[in-house]
C-alpha positions in Angstrom: -15.3 -19.0 0.2 -18.3 -17.7 2.2 -21.7 -19.5 2.0 -24.3 -16.5 1.2 -26.7 -17.8 3.9 -24.1 -17.1 6.8 -24.6 -14.1 6.9 -27.7 -11.7 6.3 -28.0 -9.7 2.9 -28.2 -6.2 5.0 -24.6 -7.6 6.5 -23.3 -8.2 3.5 -24.1 -4.6 2.4 -22.6 -3.4 5.6 -19.8 -5.3 4.5 -19.3 -4.2 1.3 -20.2 -0.1 2.4 -17.2 -0.8 4.6 -14.6 -1.7 2.7 -15.3 1.7 0.6 -15.3 3.9 3.6 -19.5 4.9 3.3 -20.8 3.8 6.5 -21.3 6.6 9.6 -19.2 6.4 12.6 -22.2 4.2 14.4 -22.8 1.9 11.3 -18.4 1.3 11.5 -19.0 0.2 14.3 -21.7 -2.0 14.1 -19.6 -3.4 11.6 -16.4 -3.9 13.6 -18.3 -5.8 16.6 -19.6 -8.3 14.1 -15.5 -8.6 12.4 -14.5 -9.2 16.0 -17.3 -11.7 16.5 -18.2 -13.3 12.9 -15.4 -15.4 11.7 -18.1 -15.6 8.2 -18.4 -11.6 8.8 -14.7 -11.7 8.6 -13.8 -14.2 5.5 -16.5 -12.2 3.8 -14.7 -8.8 4.7 -11.5 -10.3 3.4 -12.6 -11.3 0.1 -13.9 -7.6 -0.1 -10.9 -6.4 -0.1 -8.9 -8.7 -2.3 -11.6 -8.2 -4.9 -11.0 -4.3 -4.6 -7.5 -4.5 -4.8 -7.6 -6.5 -7.8 -9.8 -3.9 -9.1 -7.1 -1.3 -8.4 -4.5 -3.0 -9.3 -6.6 -3.7 -12.7 -7.4 0.3 -13.2 -3.3 0.7 -13.0 -2.4 -1.7 -15.5 -5.1 0.2 -17.7 -4.1 3.2 -17.3 -0.3 2.6 -17.7 -1.2 0.8 -21.4 -2.7 4.0 -22.4 0.1 6.5 -21.1 
C-alpha cells in the first residue's frame, strides 16, 4: 500500500480524476509523465483501478439481484 506522504494531495486528486476520465489533455499528459517516473504514483493508480473495478462488480451484482 502506498503511504500517503509519498505522493502529494494534488497528485492523488489528479490520479483519481485520471481514472475517472475527467482530466484535460494537458492534465492527462502530466499524470502520464508522473506514472512513468514515480513508482508511488503508479502503485496508487493501480490501487484506484482495483477499487473502481470492485465497485463496478458490486453494482453489477446488485443489479442482477434486483432483476
